[in-house]
N, C-alpha and C positions, 0 to 999 in steps of 0.2 A: 504493499500499500504505499503511496506516494505522500511525504510529507508536505506541508505548504509552500515551503521555499521553490523558486523557479533554478531550476540545474543550471541555466548559464552562470549567474552570478558566482555560485559555489564551485565552479570551475576554475576562478580567476584565481582564488586563493589556492587552490590544488596546484595550478599551474606555476605559481609563485614558490610555494613550497617544492615542487619539483626542480626546478632552476637552482634553489637554494642548495636541496640536499645534494644535486650532483656536481655543484662547484666546491661543496664541503669533502665528498668523498675523492675528487679529483685533487684537490688541495693536501688530502691526508696521504693519499697513495704516492703523489709526485714530491710535496716539499717536505713530508717528514719520514715517508717509507724509502725514499730513493727513486722512485719512477715506474715505470711500466716495461715490461719485454717479455714477449715467447720465447726467445732464445738468450741465455745469460748465464755468466757464471756464479753470479749472486742469483742464487735460486729463490729469493724473497721476492726480486722484482716480477719472476713469473705469479708467484703468488699474488702480487698486488692489483693483477687483472681480474683476479676473482672479485674483489667487493666493488670494483668499478663496472664490472659487466653484470652481476647480478641486480645492483642497484639501479644503475642507470638503463640497461638494456631490459632487465626481465621486470623490477618492481616499477619503475616510473613510465615505461613504456607499455608494460602490461595495464597501468592504471590509465594510462592516455588513452588507451583502447577502449577499455571500459567507459571513459569519460567522454569519447568521441562519438559513442554510438548514442548516449543517452543526452547530449547538451546540443551537436551541433543540428543549425535548423537547416538540413538538406534532405533531398530526397532519401528514402530509405534504401533504396539499391546503392545509393552511393557511400550511404552512412555502414551498411553492412560490409563493403568493400574495404572503406578505409577501418573499420574495426578488425576484419580477418587479416589485413596485412600487419598491422602494428603488432597484433598479437603473434603472427610468425615471426616477425623480427625479434620480438621480445623473447620467443621462444627459441629462436637461432642463439641469441647472444647469452640466454641462461645457460644453452646447452655448452656453449664455449667457455663460458664462466666455469661451470662445473670442471670442464676439461682441463683448465689452467689450474686448478686445486689439485686434481689427481697428477698432473704434470709434475707441478711444485712437490709433492710428496713423494713420488716415484724417483726424481732425480734427486732428492734431499734424502732418502731412506725413513720416509714417514711413515706410519700404516694410514692407510685410508680405512673410511668409513667405522670408525672409531667413537666418534661423538653424536650426541642425539641432533645438534645442529646437520650433521651431514646426512644421516638417516632421514630426518623430515626434509633436506634437500631434495634427496633422490625420490621421496615419494611423491613433492611437490611438482617437481619437473616431469615427473612420469603422469600424474595426473593433468596436468597442464597440456602434455602432449596430446593423451588420451583425449581431451576435452577439444583439443584444435582440431585433431583429424575426424572425430565423431560430428562435430559442427561443422565442418565443411563439406562431409558427404551429404548431410541430414540438411542444410539451411542454404546451403550455396551450390555445390555440385556433386553428382547430378541430382539431387536435393529430393526430399521424401514427399509423400503426398500430404494435402493438407491438415489432414487430422493426425500423420504422424509427427509433424511439426508444433502443430498446437499442443500436442500431448506433451511433448518432448520439451519443448521452450521453458515452461516453469522448472524443470528440472536441469536442464541447460543454464540457467539464470543461478538457481541455487548451489549448483556444484562449483560455477566460475566464481560465485563470490566467495565459498567457503575458500576454495583453493588459495584465491587472491589475498584473504585475510591471514591465512596459513602461510604463504609467501612473506607477508610485512612482519607477523612474528618471527618468522624464522631468520630473515635479516637483522632483525632486533637481536636475537639469539647469537647470531654469527660476530657482530659487532661485540658482543658481552665475550664470548670465547676468545676472539683475537686479542682484545683489550685485557684478558685476564694472563694469558700468555704471555703478553709484553710488560705488564706488570712485574708479574712472577720472574721476568728476565731482568728486572730492575729499570723498568720504565716510572718516572714519579706519577703517583698516583693523582697528585693534584698539579701535575704539569698541565701544559696548554694543550699536547697531543693527546691526554685522557679526555680531557674537556672536549674536544674537536669530536672524539669518536664517540661520545656520550652523547653530545649535541645532534650529532649526524643521525643517530638511531631513534632519538626523539620528532627530529624532523620528518624521518621514514616514516614513523608510526603516524606523526600528524597528516601526511600526505595520502596514507592509506585510508585514514578515518575520512578524509574528505570525498575522496574517491567512492567509500561507500556511502556517502552523505549523496553525492551524486547520484547514485543509484537511487536511493530514497526520494530524491526529489523530484518536481513535475519536470516532463519533457517540454521544451518549447514549442516541439510539434504535436502536442497531445490531442491533435483532431482524431476523430473517430476515423477507423479505417478497415476494411476487411482483411487485409493483410494479416495473417496470423504470426508472423515473425516480430510485431511490433504490440499485438495486443497486450492491453493490462501492463504497457510499458517496461515489459519484462527486457532486461538487458545486464548481462553481466560479462563474462569473460568469451 
């Protein structure tokens, strides 16, 4: 059920938070952690790709995909295509980000998949991929019947929102895990880097909250339609 707020102004706050979060994670990875690299003697530079790709590529672009479908005053086929493409890019960059973490671990002699963050991360990316593939087949091409789309649409929205909320929570868990490792290695618990990481996590959570609020807000194009892909303003991942 939509809340009384119009989705469009809510997205302005979400966009601003996205920009802030992207800048913060880049400053952390480049200025504090030494930069980004796929091949490097310093294996930490490989790992630095992980938070950047997961936050900017997966969380932010995934959120923007949700926002675009709900808030843009465009024709539904256009919104659907934007929604689909942004999620495909988010999924691709998310997979790349996970590969960066595995590459860093393998080249540094660190075990893989030993933490709750990594377990949830694999679950999230798997659900995200499943959601995208079945949504492409049912809602885009070749497309299911009208009854099938109508029946699956609420589940599509519910699963998508669940996966996205889980992804945002796991991102915060990842920031906590990395910061804990750094602090155990001697990083000042009250230093500028520690505050930067914590505030980046907070901004990420706030961005996710405004994405969810957008889903709950009224669409600017909430005119009646016989297209089941937009009935009841369902739109999630």
